[in-house]
C-alpha positions as CSV (number, residue, x, y, z in Angstrom):
1,M,147.5,-84.7,96.7
2,S,148.6,-88.2,95.7
3,E,146.6,-91.2,96.5
4,P,147.8,-93.4,99.5
5,L,149.6,-96.5,98.9
6,Q,147.0,-99.4,99.0
7,V,148.3,-102.5,100.9
8,V,146.6,-105.7,101.8
9,V,147.7,-107.7,104.9
10,A,146.9,-111.1,106.1
11,V,146.7,-112.2,109.8
12,I,146.5,-115.9,109.2
13,R,145.4,-118.0,112.3
14,N,146.0,-121.7,112.8
15,A,143.7,-124.1,114.9
16,R,145.5,-123.1,118.0
17,G,144.9,-119.5,117.6
18,Q,148.5,-118.7,116.7
19,V,149.3,-116.1,114.0
20,L,151.9,-116.5,111.2
21,I,154.7,-113.8,110.9
22,A,157.5,-113.6,108.5
23,R,160.9,-111.9,108.9
24,R,162.0,-109.4,106.2
25,P,165.2,-110.0,104.4
26,E,168.1,-108.1,105.6
27,H,168.8,-106.4,102.3
28,K,165.3,-104.8,102.1
29,P,164.2,-101.6,103.9
30,Q,163.5,-102.6,107.5
31,G,165.3,-105.7,107.0
32,G,165.2,-108.2,110.0
33,L,162.0,-106.9,111.3
34,W,159.0,-109.1,111.5
35,E,155.8,-108.5,109.6
36,F,152.4,-110.0,108.5
37,P,152.3,-111.4,105.0
38,G,150.8,-109.1,102.3
39,G,151.7,-106.5,99.8
40,K,150.6,-103.7,97.4
41,R,147.4,-103.9,95.5
42,E,147.9,-103.7,91.8
43,A,146.0,-101.3,89.5
44,G,142.4,-102.5,89.0
45,E,142.8,-105.3,91.7
46,S,140.1,-105.7,94.5
47,A,141.4,-106.2,97.9
48,A,140.4,-109.9,97.9
49,V,142.2,-110.6,94.5
50,A,145.3,-108.8,95.7
51,L,145.3,-110.8,99.1
52,A,144.9,-114.2,97.3
53,R,147.7,-113.3,94.9
54,E,150.1,-112.1,97.6
55,L,149.6,-115.2,99.7
56,R,150.1,-117.5,96.8
57,E,153.3,-115.7,95.8
58,E,154.7,-115.3,99.3
59,L,153.5,-118.5,101.0
60,D,152.3,-120.8,98.3
61,I,148.8,-121.2,99.9
62,G,145.2,-120.3,98.8
63,I,142.5,-118.8,100.9
64,S,139.3,-120.8,101.9
65,Q,138.0,-118.7,104.7
66,S,138.7,-115.0,105.6
67,Q,137.0,-111.9,106.9
68,P,137.9,-108.2,107.4
69,L,139.8,-107.5,110.5
70,I,140.6,-103.8,110.4
71,R,141.2,-100.9,108.0
72,V,143.9,-98.4,108.9
73,Q,144.8,-95.0,107.5
74,Q,148.4,-93.7,107.8
75,P,150.2,-90.8,106.1
76,G,150.5,-92.1,102.6
77,L,149.4,-95.5,103.3
78,Q,146.1,-97.5,103.6
79,L,146.2,-100.9,105.0
80,E,143.3,-103.3,104.5
81,V,143.8,-106.2,106.9
82,F,142.0,-109.6,106.7
83,E,141.9,-112.4,109.3
84,V,142.6,-115.6,107.3
85,T,141.2,-118.7,109.2
86,G,141.2,-121.3,106.6
87,H,143.8,-122.0,103.7
88,D,145.1,-124.8,101.6
89,G,148.5,-126.1,101.7
90,E,151.3,-125.6,104.4
91,P,152.7,-122.0,104.4
92,R,156.2,-121.9,103.4
93,G,158.6,-118.9,102.7
94,A,158.5,-119.0,98.9
95,E,161.0,-116.2,98.8
96,G,163.2,-117.7,101.4
97,Q,161.8,-115.6,104.3
98,P,161.7,-117.2,107.7
99,L,158.2,-118.0,109.2
100,R,157.0,-118.4,112.7
101,W,153.7,-119.3,114.3
102,V,153.4,-117.1,117.5
103,D,150.7,-116.8,120.1
104,P,149.1,-113.3,120.0
105,E,150.0,-112.4,123.4
106,D,153.8,-113.1,122.6
107,L,153.7,-110.6,119.6
108,P,155.1,-107.7,121.6
109,E,158.4,-109.6,122.0
110,Y,159.0,-109.3,118.2
111,A,160.1,-106.1,116.4
112,F,157.7,-104.9,113.8
113,P,157.6,-101.8,111.5
114,E,155.9,-99.0,113.2
115,S,153.3,-99.2,110.4
116,N,152.1,-102.6,112.0
117,R,151.3,-101.0,115.3
118,A,147.6,-101.1,114.8
119,I,147.5,-104.5,113.4
120,L,149.3,-105.8,116.4
121,A,146.7,-104.2,118.6
122,A,143.9,-105.6,116.6
123,V,145.4,-109.2,116.5
124,R,145.3,-109.2,120.3
125,L,141.8,-107.6,120.7
126,P,138.5,-109.4,120.6
127,D,135.7,-108.2,118.4
128,R,133.2,-107.4,121.3
129,Y,133.9,-104.8,124.0
130,L,131.4,-104.9,126.9
131,I,130.6,-101.8,128.9
132,T,128.8,-102.4,132.1
133,P,125.5,-100.7,132.5
134,Q,124.8,-98.0,135.2
135,G,122.2,-98.3,138.0
136,L,122.9,-101.8,139.1
137,D,124.0,-102.5,142.7
138,R,127.2,-104.2,143.4
139,P,125.9,-107.7,143.6
140,G,123.9,-107.3,140.4
141,L,126.8,-106.0,138.6
142,L,129.1,-108.6,139.7
143,K,126.6,-111.4,138.8
144,G,126.3,-109.9,135.3
145,L,129.9,-109.6,134.8
146,R,130.5,-113.2,135.9
147,Q,127.8,-114.3,133.3
148,A,129.4,-112.3,130.6
149,L,132.9,-113.7,131.2
150,V,131.4,-117.2,131.0
151,S,129.7,-116.3,127.7
152,G,133.1,-115.6,126.2
153,L,133.5,-111.8,126.6
154,R,137.2,-110.9,126.8
155,L,137.3,-107.2,127.0
156,V,135.3,-105.2,129.7
157,Q,134.9,-101.7,130.5
158,L,133.8,-101.0,134.2
159,R,131.6,-98.0,133.6
160,A,129.7,-96.7,136.7
161,P,129.2,-93.0,136.5
162,D,126.5,-93.0,139.2
163,M,128.8,-94.4,141.8
164,F,130.9,-92.3,144.4
165,D,134.5,-92.7,143.8
166,P,135.1,-95.0,146.8
167,D,132.4,-97.4,145.6
168,Y,133.7,-97.4,142.1
169,R,137.3,-98.2,143.4
170,D,135.9,-101.0,145.6
171,M,134.0,-102.4,142.6
172,A,137.2,-102.1,140.4
173,V,139.1,-104.4,142.8
174,D,136.2,-106.9,142.6
175,A,136.1,-106.6,138.8
176,A,139.8,-107.0,138.5
177,G,139.6,-110.2,140.5
178,L,136.8,-111.6,138.3
179,C,138.7,-110.7,135.1
180,A,142.1,-112.0,136.1
181,G,143.3,-114.6,133.6
182,R,140.0,-114.4,131.7
183,A,139.5,-110.8,130.2
184,R,141.1,-107.5,129.9
185,L,139.6,-104.8,132.3
186,M,139.4,-101.2,131.3
187,L,138.8,-98.7,134.1
188,K,137.7,-95.1,134.0
189,G,138.7,-92.3,136.3
190,P,141.3,-89.7,137.1
191,F,145.0,-90.4,136.2
192,E,145.7,-90.2,139.9
193,W,144.3,-93.7,140.2
194,L,146.6,-95.2,137.6
195,G,149.1,-96.5,140.1
196,D,146.4,-98.2,142.2
197,F,145.4,-100.6,139.4
198,P,148.6,-101.6,137.6
199,S,147.1,-104.6,135.9
200,A,144.1,-102.7,134.4
201,G,143.9,-100.7,131.2
202,W,142.5,-97.2,131.0
203,H,139.6,-95.8,129.0
204,L,139.6,-92.0,128.6
205,T,136.6,-90.0,128.3
206,A,136.5,-87.5,125.3
207,S,137.0,-84.6,127.9
208,Q,140.1,-86.4,129.3
209,L,141.3,-87.0,125.8
210,R,141.0,-83.3,124.8
211,R,142.7,-82.3,128.1
212,H,145.7,-84.6,128.0
213,A,146.4,-85.8,124.4
214,A,149.2,-83.3,124.1
215,R,151.1,-84.9,127.0
216,G,151.2,-88.4,125.3
217,R,150.6,-91.7,126.9
218,P,150.4,-91.7,130.7
219,F,152.0,-95.1,130.9
220,G,153.9,-97.5,128.7
221,P,152.8,-100.1,126.0
222,E,152.4,-102.9,128.7
223,R,148.8,-101.6,129.4
224,W,146.0,-100.9,127.1
225,L,145.0,-97.2,126.7
226,A,141.7,-96.4,124.9
227,A,139.5,-93.4,124.4
228,S,136.0,-92.4,123.6
229,C,135.7,-90.5,120.3
230,H,132.7,-88.9,118.5
231,D,134.3,-87.0,115.5
232,E,137.5,-86.7,113.3
233,E,139.1,-84.1,115.6
234,E,138.9,-86.6,118.6
235,L,140.2,-89.4,116.5
236,Q,143.3,-87.3,115.5
237,L,143.8,-86.5,119.3
238,A,143.7,-90.2,120.0
239,A,146.4,-90.8,117.3
240,D,148.5,-88.0,118.6
241,M,148.2,-89.5,122.2
242,G,149.2,-93.0,120.9
243,V,146.1,-94.7,122.4
244,D,145.7,-98.5,121.4
245,F,142.1,-98.5,120.3
246,V,139.0,-96.1,120.5
247,T,135.2,-96.4,120.6
248,L,133.3,-94.3,118.0
249,S,129.8,-93.2,118.8
250,P,126.9,-93.1,118.6
251,V,126.4,-95.0,115.4
252,Q,122.6,-95.3,116.1
253,P,120.2,-93.8,118.7
254,T,120.8,-95.0,122.2
255,A,118.8,-95.0,125.3
256,S,121.9,-94.2,127.4
257,H,122.5,-90.9,125.5
258,P,119.1,-90.0,123.9
259,E,120.3,-86.4,123.3
260,A,123.3,-87.4,121.1
261,A,122.8,-87.1,117.3
262,P,123.7,-90.6,115.8
263,L,126.5,-90.6,113.2
264,G,124.6,-93.2,110.9
265,W,126.5,-96.0,109.2
266,E,127.7,-93.9,106.3
267,Q,129.5,-91.3,108.3
268,A,130.6,-94.0,110.8
269,H,132.3,-95.9,107.8
270,A,133.9,-92.6,106.8
271,L,135.4,-91.9,110.2
272,V,136.6,-95.5,110.6
273,A,138.5,-95.0,107.4
274,R,140.4,-92.2,108.8
275,A,141.4,-93.9,112.0
276,S,145.0,-94.9,112.6
277,C,144.1,-97.5,115.5
278,P,141.4,-100.2,115.9
279,V,137.9,-98.7,116.3
280,Y,134.9,-100.3,118.2
281,L,131.7,-98.8,116.9
282,L,129.2,-98.0,119.7
283,G,125.6,-97.0,120.1
284,G,122.4,-99.0,119.5
285,L,124.5,-102.0,118.3
286,G,124.6,-105.7,119.2
287,P,125.9,-108.9,117.9
288,A,123.8,-108.8,114.7
289,E,125.6,-105.8,113.6
290,L,129.1,-107.1,114.1
291,P,129.5,-108.2,110.4
292,V,128.4,-104.8,109.3
293,A,131.0,-103.2,111.6
294,R,133.8,-105.4,110.4
295,E,132.8,-104.6,106.8
296,A,133.1,-101.0,107.7
297,G,136.8,-101.5,108.8
298,A,136.1,-101.5,112.5
299,R,137.7,-104.1,114.9
300,G,134.2,-104.8,116.3
301,I,131.4,-103.5,118.4
302,A,131.1,-102.0,121.9
303,A,127.8,-102.2,123.6
304,I,126.1,-101.9,127.1
305,R,122.6,-103.4,126.6
306,G,123.6,-105.3,123.5
307,L,126.2,-107.5,125.2
308,W,125.0,-107.5,128.9
309,P,123.5,-110.8,129.9
310,A,119.6,-110.5,129.2
311,E,118.7,-112.1,132.6
312,C,120.6,-109.6,134.6
């Protein structure tokens, strides 16, 4: 089996949080589509060296600050994506390609190659995914959620497995109101509820993923679809279903699932390398592990206790 093509990609952000995209020349394959700057790694090049070379050749800029964003595996192709937040010079299309600074939320309005799908999701996703704890009453959960939003968390899963269905649905209405305009809310539950919460994304359990993956996405790309994964088989089912991102767990021992054998960092790293969409590592992690997770190719971390306000 031949080695996959190694490609480095830059998501360049300016001070306003906008990202830089370029339009492919009409005479090239997939001409007219938009893309993120980058290109092939040459033999013997590290990813960092390749990225610096590509940005100098394409945009006539140098990199002063960057960090890993995600690593994506596709058939015959491996994308190593970096977030560039500091550079010297003003980007210009050194090869004559049109450039445009775009707000991340506006990226779906532009046509990109299918290979960029995971990058488009990662650009719009934050690096922390809060999962609400169980065992709290309604006032306590809403109080903690308010504080989490004030602290800057922008992606929240309402997880309340110990609630009866009517209680969860009522809580979901309250959570949707708190998150409106501030954070993306992910709900859990049967597909029959999908039409009742049209503004929310949906996070599938592993059993739902196994049961429904062959049917494809239950709704269009305008809503986030995520899934809980624990092994390579579930990651492939998530890819088959076209989910936007996954959680991969448990990386380390957890109090919420003490019976689950942890993956450990080495196995988690190997599984992330096989994923075709952004991955949040989950299980015994907190903000301190965020750099390690990103070095492993994950978009970030997901956590319950590690991200829930300490005073709640």
